[in-house]
Steps between C-alpha positions, in 0.01 A plus 500: 500500500416830677160554667350755732657340818847492345541874544509548876492883494323732259558870475226692304697786359193702384187532701253780608327539834243787446214259520662274771653166470216279611458354146862415459485134408859369533711401798817717481792623710515864384343753265616830344200729553485779241334834563418687179456831688630657814153569655433122482823426661428739787171344557581131460870448565427404862298200365796352324586169677840506683776365282346614171682750277340831403534683172381851431421700189771745397287815525690776333326772701542323839830342455609638836254249665657202320857625575418516869339153502815361317722661762289343785497159319124501511477425119696244295434619148368788292256458204456677169154442343436681172126429483429598863724806495400608151866494375563590140829416318628856558448469878758228566785757537323629813560169664874518428524805730343312786675167447844671546396546863416139557769296678701242305349157486150609570224323295279695256200323353385614156149404394510334154133373455346646185126548551220754427424753234709781620792445274706802605545349843599141418843359612790610289776244437760717356468766773496222757829362350643856516421534866646162578827573309531841671489359843700173501539512878122466554302182467206505261201276504294458181153446658286254307807417286375718213150366476413416133828675408703259704710374218616850407589570869698170504692578186572859571585485869668163535859649473428728798615332829300728727159374381259258668174360358175489707264248347191628689162497335651415157519127622125504508410754237716355226467138587260419222664728242778472253704743720538213748763346274694825536481473880638134475791645297572771744500264795714243321768743381508754776739449795282328754629749776309773322143358456241523773158366573224753558118511483385865486236409754207573507500533117630148467477174694823418689410129522420475128816685398714288731363186329555642152862588577561167667374317199715716271818437711419129478480519122836675483649236747611756756654357816348552846793757571405700183138504597572603853693801372217610270232445757687649806871558513526761224231731647634453848847611400371784282273654757684419823869481391801287556445477880140369490462153630275265316142511625572779749447873496815705498509666837 
């Protein structure tokens, strides 16, 4: 039986820092702090705790900033966010031009949470799949695992080996919905090296989502080793690479 103390290390693969971290309610080892605009990164990146990863929006007009930060190893991932960036279906080709310049193995997070009334800017599964197939040497993270469309993302992306699933916010938001059965299916039948715990703090409670995931892993009879991969090891390897030592920042 798993419980909170079973997992020694926790890596929150999806969190935000714009409003600080004083309300963060879970004891963890590391976080991936996501900045959805470059201005915010320039103002708040100094506040990111040592050892945490940093992800930055893939701003098409200021890609040179991201490229330099990648070169300097100051960021560990890029992010595409259709609702924040006002991306329509026809716009995805623009990202292809920039992703060709990203070094092999670098993680790219793609937001997949469907929300709001601006339907033109919702996530797009077929264009996401096209991007992932076009760049097999990059590592893609499906942020929020597809939200209420989680089952479609699971069925259509499961054959692609360069895809990881970030459970952030969906753990809490979908917990009392029929879509939670879809999340159960994704976790059960996806390689446990490609599923990661996340919270989307401050929009969701890290502590609550940790408890929800722990209960779900218990129901699925996952081992302690499997749980440790999902809660820590997978994100550590994804963001810090083969040479990262468990629980320590890659120097």
